[in-house]
C-alpha positions in Angstrom: -10.8 12.3 -49.6 -9.4 8.8 -49.0 -7.0 9.5 -51.7 -5.8 12.8 -49.9 -5.4 10.6 -46.8 -3.5 7.9 -48.5 -1.3 10.8 -50.0 -0.6 12.6 -46.5 0.3 9.1 -45.2 2.7 8.5 -47.8 4.3 11.9 -47.7 4.6 11.3 -44.0 6.4 8.1 -44.3 8.7 9.6 -47.0 9.4 12.3 -44.4 10.3 9.5 -41.9 12.1 7.7 -44.6 14.3 10.7 -45.2 15.0 11.5 -41.8 16.3 7.7 -41.2 18.3 7.8 -44.3 20.1 11.2 -43.0 20.5 9.5 -39.5 22.2 6.2 -41.3 24.4 8.4 -43.3 25.6 10.3 -40.4 26.4 7.2 -38.6 28.0 5.9 -41.4 30.4 8.7 -41.7 31.1 8.6 -38.1 32.2 4.7 -38.3 34.2 5.6 -41.3 36.1 8.3 -39.4 36.5 5.8 -36.5 37.7 3.1 -38.8 40.4 5.6 -40.4 41.6 6.6 -36.8 41.8 2.9 -35.9 43.8 2.1 -39.1 46.1 4.8 -38.3 46.6 4.0 -34.7 47.5 0.3 -35.9 50.0 1.5 -38.2 51.7 3.7 -35.6 51.8 0.9 -33.1 53.4 -1.7 -35.8 56.1 1.1 -36.7 56.8 1.5 -32.8 57.1 -2.5 -32.3 59.4 -2.4 -35.4 61.5 0.2 -33.7 61.6 -1.5 -30.5 62.6 -4.8 -32.3 65.6 -3.0 -34.1 67.0 -1.7 -30.8 66.5 -5.1 -29.3 68.5 -6.9 -32.0 71.2 -4.2 -31.8 71.5 -4.3 -28.2 71.9 -8.0 -28.4 74.4 -7.8 -31.3 76.6 -5.2 -29.4 76.6 -7.6 -26.3 77.7 -10.3 -28.0 80.4 -8.5 -29.6 81.6 -7.1 -26.3 81.5 -10.5 -24.8 83.6 -12.1 -27.6 86.2 -9.3 -27.0 86.2 -8.0 -30.9 85.0 -4.7 -30.0 86.3 -3.2 -26.6 85.8 0.7 -26.6 86.7 0.6 -22.9 90.3 -0.5 -23.3 93.0 2.2 -23.8 95.7 1.5 -26.4 
């Protein structure tokens, strides 16, 4: 009789363990998806920052050339 109760208790605990394991796997999968999305977003932000820097440098370079008089596109020949 006691062995049957022990066996039922063990089976119950194994069922709870399986349930907890499934929940942990689901949470792990969700966190992995969030991490992948955040890495993608971070990569996009770095690309955007790089493009803005290129535009800023080119703008400064054009102003320097224009102020030095080397390139004057407004002047008619």
